[in-house]
N, C-alpha and C positions, 0 to 999 in steps of 0.2 A: 601372842606371847613370844617374847623374844629373849627369854633367858636360855642359856645353853641347856640342851637336854640332859647332859651329865650333871649339871647343877640341880636341875629339877629332880633328877633321880636321887641325888644325895639328900635333898629336902624330903622327898617321899620316904626314904629309908629312915628318916628321923621320926616319922609319925607312926601312930598306932601303938598297940600293946607291946610290940617287940621293937620299938623305936631304938635307933642307934645314934650315938653321938657324932653325927656327920655334918653338922652345920658349919663347923670350921672349914671343912673341905669345900662345901658349897660356897662359902664366903670367899675363899681364895679364888675360885673361878669367877665369881661375880665381880669382885673388886678389881680383878685384872681387866675384865671387860670395861668396867667403868673408867679405870685409869687409862685405857687405850682409846677412850673417846666415845664409847657407846653410851648414849643418853636416853635409851628407851624407858618409857614410863614403867613398864613391868619390872625391868631390871632395878630401877630406882626403888620401887615398892619393896621388892625382896631384900635389897641391901638395907633399907631403913629398918625393916623388921629384924633381920639377922643381927644388925649392929645393936639394936635395942635389946632384943630377947637374950642375946649372949652376955649381956651385962647383968641381967636380972636372974638368970638361971645358972645353976652350978655347972662346972666343967664336965662332970660325968654325963650330963644331959646334952650339952652342946658340942663337946669335942674341943673347945678352946682351952688353952692354958691361961687362966686368969692371973695376970700380973699387971703391974702398973703400965708397962709399955703397951700391952694388948688393950687395956682399958682406954688409954689415951688414943690409941689408933681407932678403936671402935667408935668412940665419941667424935673424933675428928671426921671420920668417914661419914657417920650419920649426919653431921652438920654440913659437910660439903655437899652431900646428896640433897639434903633438905634445902640448902640455899639455892641449888639449881632448880628444884621443883616448886619452891615457895610461890613464885608468881602464878602457878597453875592451881594451887591447892584450894583457894577459896571458890573456885568454879567446879571443883571435882568432888562430889560427895564421898567417893571411896577414899580419896586422900584425906579429906577432912575427918572422916571416921577413923582411919587407921593412925594417922599422925596424932590426932586429938586424943584417942584412947591410949596410945603409948605414953603420951605426956601426962595423962591423968593417972595412969597406973604407976609410973616410975619416972617422974620428971627429973629427979636428981641424977639420972644417968645420962641425960641429954645436954646438960650445961647448967645454966642458972635456973634453979627450980622455980623461982617466982615468975620468971619470964615464960617458962614452959607451962606452968600451971595456968597463967593468964591466957596463953595461946590456946591451951586445951579448952578453957571455958568459951573463948571466942569461936573456936572451931566447932564445938558442940552446938552452939546456937546456929551457926551457919549451916551445919550439917542437918540439924532438925528442921530448919527453914526449907531446905531442899528435899529432905526425905522425912516428913513428919511421922510416918509409920515405921521408921528405921530402915536400915539397909537390908536387902534381901540376902540371906546367907548363901543362896545359890550362886551369887556372883563370885564367891571364893572357891567354888568347886574345881578340883583338878589343878590347883595352883600351889602344890607343895606344902611345906610347913607354914608358909605365909598364909595360904588359903585355909589350912586346917585350923590354925590359931584364930584368925579373924572370923572364919565361918562359925566356929563354936561360940565366940563372943557375940556375934550378931544374933544368935539364937536366944540370948538372955532377954527375957521380956522386960521392956522399958530400959534396957541397958544403954550405956553411953548415949 
């Protein structure tokens, strides 16, 4: 895992019953790493998640101030990161699962909803071809808010 420990700590502070709105602070650390050239897979996954999640959840949960500028930035960063990882996605069951599920749940925050819905359907088929029984929730353990969110989704019987 190559995300900075302070970003992971902020993601962890967001989770659980007493979760705090710390994702905006985690995002600031992660996006700075991305913009400085770090292209680690784990960093990409966390950025994709925070960009998506922060557009579908209210400010008091995420810590973002939702305005048009922030929304545009989050969508742009999501798509920049996605464009970088896209060549790997179809061979990576975890990426197929998380990107496909995000697109299924809230395609409209990612760009053209029809494009993202279509991509979600294709990714689901590819993911299920590679993991017919679904993804093991344990792969998400200890991975901050990203892991907490997708680990709980992976526990849904016959989910995505």
